[in-house]
C-alpha positions as a Python dict, from the first residue, in 0.01 Angstrom:
ca = {
    (1, 'M'): (0, 0, 0),
    (2, 'V'): (130, 344, -95),
    (3, 'K'): (77, 622, 154),
    (4, 'P'): (-81, 940, 11),
    (5, 'S'): (239, 1133, 81),
    (6, 'E'): (448, 889, -127),
    (7, 'S'): (475, 896, -502),
    (8, 'R'): (638, 606, -679),
    (9, 'N'): (632, 765, -1024),
    (10, 'R'): (674, 1136, -963),
    (11, 'I'): (890, 1299, -1228),
    (12, 'N'): (1072, 1617, -1136),
    (13, 'I'): (1138, 1768, -1477),
    (14, 'P'): (968, 2064, -1648),
    (15, 'P'): (623, 1973, -1786),
    (16, 'E'): (724, 2063, -2142),
    (17, 'Q'): (1016, 1820, -2126),
    (18, 'F'): (794, 1550, -1974),
    (19, 'L'): (539, 1585, -2254),
    (20, 'N'): (809, 1594, -2520),
    (21, 'N'): (939, 1258, -2391),
    (22, 'L'): (596, 1094, -2353),
    (23, 'K'): (577, 783, -2573),
    (24, 'V'): (275, 637, -2751),
    (25, 'G'): (61, 450, -2499),
    (26, 'E'): (211, 626, -2197),
    (27, 'H'): (-2, 848, -1975),
    (28, 'G'): (78, 1130, -1741),
    (29, 'C'): (-89, 1380, -1517),
    (30, 'V'): (29, 1741, -1520),
    (31, 'F'): (-110, 2017, -1298),
    (32, 'F'): (-99, 2390, -1374),
    (33, 'S'): (-180, 2704, -1179),
    (34, 'S'): (-249, 2966, -1449),
    (35, 'K'): (-390, 2998, -1799),
    (36, 'G'): (-45, 3080, -1937),
    (37, 'E'): (107, 2773, -1774),
    (38, 'M'): (-183, 2561, -1901),
    (39, 'Q'): (-126, 2683, -2256),
    (40, 'R'): (250, 2620, -2239),
    (41, 'I'): (183, 2265, -2120),
    (42, 'H'): (-92, 2196, -2376),
    (43, 'F'): (96, 2355, -2663),
    (44, 'A'): (418, 2166, -2582),
    (45, 'F'): (220, 1845, -2619),
    (46, 'V'): (49, 1968, -2939),
    (47, 'K'): (377, 2087, -3092),
    (48, 'S'): (553, 1761, -3008),
    (49, 'G'): (276, 1562, -3175),
    (50, 'L'): (270, 1779, -3486),
    (51, 'E'): (648, 1765, -3521),
    (52, 'S'): (620, 1384, -3502),
    (53, 'N'): (366, 1398, -3790),
    (54, 'W'): (73, 1294, -3570),
    (55, 'G'): (-279, 1422, -3613),
    (56, 'V'): (-389, 1654, -3332),
    (57, 'V'): (-742, 1761, -3241),
    (58, 'Y'): (-740, 2045, -2989),
    (59, 'A'): (-1080, 2103, -2827),
    (60, 'T'): (-1119, 2426, -2634),
    (61, 'A'): (-1374, 2473, -2359),
    (62, 'I'): (-1392, 2849, -2316),
    (63, 'E'): (-1164, 3028, -2563),
    (64, 'S'): (-1263, 3099, -2921),
    (65, 'I'): (-1086, 2911, -3198),
    (66, 'D'): (-918, 3237, -3306),
    (67, 'E'): (-787, 3297, -2952),
    (68, 'V'): (-641, 2947, -2939),
    (69, 'R'): (-494, 2980, -3290),
    (70, 'N'): (-329, 3313, -3199),
    (71, 'A'): (-191, 3174, -2873),
    (72, 'M'): (-51, 2871, -3058),
    (73, 'Q'): (115, 3098, -3311),
    (74, 'Q'): (271, 3304, -3031),
    (75, 'Y'): (400, 2978, -2880),
    (76, 'G'): (567, 2893, -3211),
    (77, 'I'): (318, 2655, -3373),
    (78, 'N'): (269, 2736, -3741),
    (79, 'T'): (-105, 2676, -3754),
    (80, 'Q'): (-125, 2769, -4123),
    (81, 'Y'): (119, 2488, -4202),
    (82, 'Y'): (-86, 2229, -4006),
    (83, 'E'): (-450, 2341, -4056),
    (84, 'K'): (-653, 2285, -4371),
    (85, 'E'): (-848, 2572, -4529),
    (86, 'G'): (-1126, 2551, -4267),
    (87, 'G'): (-877, 2685, -4017),
    (88, 'G'): (-761, 2963, -4244),
    (89, 'G'): (-455, 2776, -4362),
    (90, 'E'): (-365, 2557, -4652),
    (91, 'G'): (-170, 2308, -4446),
    (92, 'N'): (-149, 1933, -4429),
    (93, 'G'): (-455, 1891, -4205),
    (94, 'N'): (-268, 1744, -3908),
    (95, 'L'): (-418, 2007, -3675),
    (96, 'I'): (-788, 2052, -3608),
    (97, 'L'): (-906, 2323, -3369),
    (98, 'I'): (-1261, 2280, -3245),
    (99, 'R'): (-1484, 2401, -2963),
    (100, 'G'): (-1554, 2123, -2719),
    (101, 'E'): (-1927, 2193, -2734),
    (102, 'D'): (-1919, 2140, -3113),
    (103, 'L'): (-1741, 1809, -3071),
    (104, 'Y'): (-1981, 1683, -2805),
    (105, 'K'): (-2316, 1830, -2911),
    (106, 'N'): (-2483, 1507, -2808),
    (107, 'P'): (-2267, 1314, -2556),
    (108, 'D'): (-2486, 1005, -2599),
    (109, 'N'): (-2431, 1000, -2975),
    (110, 'L'): (-2091, 1153, -3062),
    (111, 'D'): (-2052, 1299, -3409),
    (112, 'I'): (-1740, 1104, -3508),
    (113, 'E'): (-1778, 1196, -3876),
    (114, 'N'): (-1758, 1567, -3794),
}
């Protein structure tokens, strides 16, 4: 039995480095204390996936798609390169930005095609 104060798998490296090293099938839990820190953590994961030629769907809960796109660009993600024309770019389509509410309009019957 592990006591609550013990952590067998705690990793003491910066979150961006942790996410960059995360392998397919591995899982992690990262906590953040501000919107800026949240974006740096999310975008590190997104950028790592895109640079590995993975498809990435980024669902936002409260920000507009344009706000997320602008923040990603400020972080150094070339959204025009990765988004198709629906996102304002002519990219390869590896990045899809969507509002969470649009993705889960009906949680009992998810719109997988969309």
